[in-house]
N, C-alpha and C positions, 0 to 999 in steps of 0.2 A: 282423664282416663284412669289415673292412679287412684282417685277417690272412688271410682266405680269398682276397681279391683279390691280396694280396701273394704268397701261395704260388702262385696260378694264374699270375700274371705272371712270377714267378721260374722256375717250371717251363716256361713258354712260352719264356722267354729262353734257358734251357739247351737246350731242344729246338731252338730256332732256330739256336743256335750250332753244334750238332752236325749236325743233319740237313739243314735247309733251306739253310744256307750251302754245303754240298757240292754241291747241285743247281746252284746258281748258278756255283760254281767249275767244275763239269764242263761247263756250257754255255759258259763263257769259254774253257776248254781246247779244246773242239770248235771254237769260233770261231777260235782260233789255228791249229789243225791245218788247218782249211779254208783259211785265209789262206796258210799255208805251201804247201799243195797248189796253190793258185791261182798262187802265185809260180813254182813248179816248172813248171806247165802253161804259163804265159806265157813262161818262159825257153825251154822246148822248142819252143813255137810260133815265137818269134823266131829261135832257132837254126836250126830246120828251114826257115824261110822264107828266111833269109840264106844258109845254106851248102848246102842241098839243094833249094832252090826248091820246098819242099813243107811248107806250114804244117799244124799240127794242126787237123783239121776240128772245127768247133763250139766253138772256144776262146772266142769272143765270147759265145756263149750260156751256156756253163758259168761264165765269169767274171761275167757279169751276175747270174745266180742266186746264185753263191757269195758275191759281195760283199754282197748283201742278207742272206744267212744270217750272214755274219761280223758285220755290224752288229747284227742283231736278237738273235743269240746272246750278244753281249757286253753288251747293255743290262741284263739282269737284275742282273748283278753290280755294274755301275756304279750302278744305282738303289739296290740294297741297301746298298752301302758309302758311298753319297752321294759318289761319286768323280767327279762331273761338274765341268766347268769352271764356276766361279761367281764372282760379284763379291763381294769381301770387305767392301765397305762395308755390306752388309746384316748381316753376321755381327758387326759391331762395336757393335751396338745393346745398351745396358745394360738397357733396360726388359724385364723378364721377360714381361709380358703381351703386349707387341708382338712379342717373339721367338716366343711360342707362336702368336700370330695368323699370323705369317709362315710358320711351320712348317706350320700347318694349311692356309693358303692354297696353299703349294707342294704339299702332299699332294693337295689337292682338284684343283688344276690338272693335275698330272701324272697323277692317277688318271683324270680325265675324258678327257684327250687320249689316253692309252695305251689306255683301254677302247674308245674309238671306233675307233682304229686297229686294235686287235686284233679287234674285232667285224667291221669292214669287210674285213679280210684273211681272216678265217674265212669270211665270206659269199662272198667271191670264190673261195676254195679249193673250196667246195662247188659253186659255179657251174662252175668249170673241171672239177671231177670229173664233173659231169653231162654237159657238152658234149664232153668228151674232146679239147680242143684240145692241139696239140703244137707244138714249136718248128720252125723252118724247116729248119735244117741237120741236126740229129741226130734230129729227131722225138721229142724228150723230152716227156713229159706235163708240163703246167704244175702240176697240182694237188699233187704231192708237195712241190714247193718252196714253194708257198703254204701248205700245211698245216704244214710245218716252220717257216716264218716266223710263222704264226699262233700256233703253240705257244710259240715264243720270246717273242712279244709278250704272251701270257697269262702267261708266267713273269715278264715285266716288271711286269705289273699286280700279281701276287702280291708281287714284290719291293718295289714301292712301298708296298703295305699293310704289309708287315713292317718296312720302313724307318721308316714313320710310328710303328708301335707301339714299335719299339726306341727311337726318338728320344724319344717321350713317356715311356717307362719310364726312360730315362737322365736326362732333364731333371727329372722329378718325384721320382725315387728313392724310390718308395713304401716 
């Protein structure tokens, strides 16, 4: 029975390294491209405002939505790689049982928080889809941005689960 579990986890680990990791990398690349585009848009807005007395219309709206997408698209990779800023005093504990408890507690806390945030954003996206609200300047619909953010948050939930499985697999080395 344990050989079957080992082979299953080993196959999962290989699949995770090849396929799943790429999705999180692509989300992070999209985040970077959006951030770069927002920087160019902001430069054009400031340049146009200063030298031509004509700012780019809707810059504030686009930057507000874009920054949210940047943050939420970058999160799955950070969760998966455990690349968050953390306090090192917790990592220096030698007791393996306590380390496992802290890992499980972190997993549970991150999973609950991100699940609620993802669920709430998804619910809001459907509400905006139904009522058809738009932004003031450009009259952009709210729902595509909310759906994109919700998708990125659900990717974060998946990344949290995969991080936990990977961590347990590495710590126990079945």
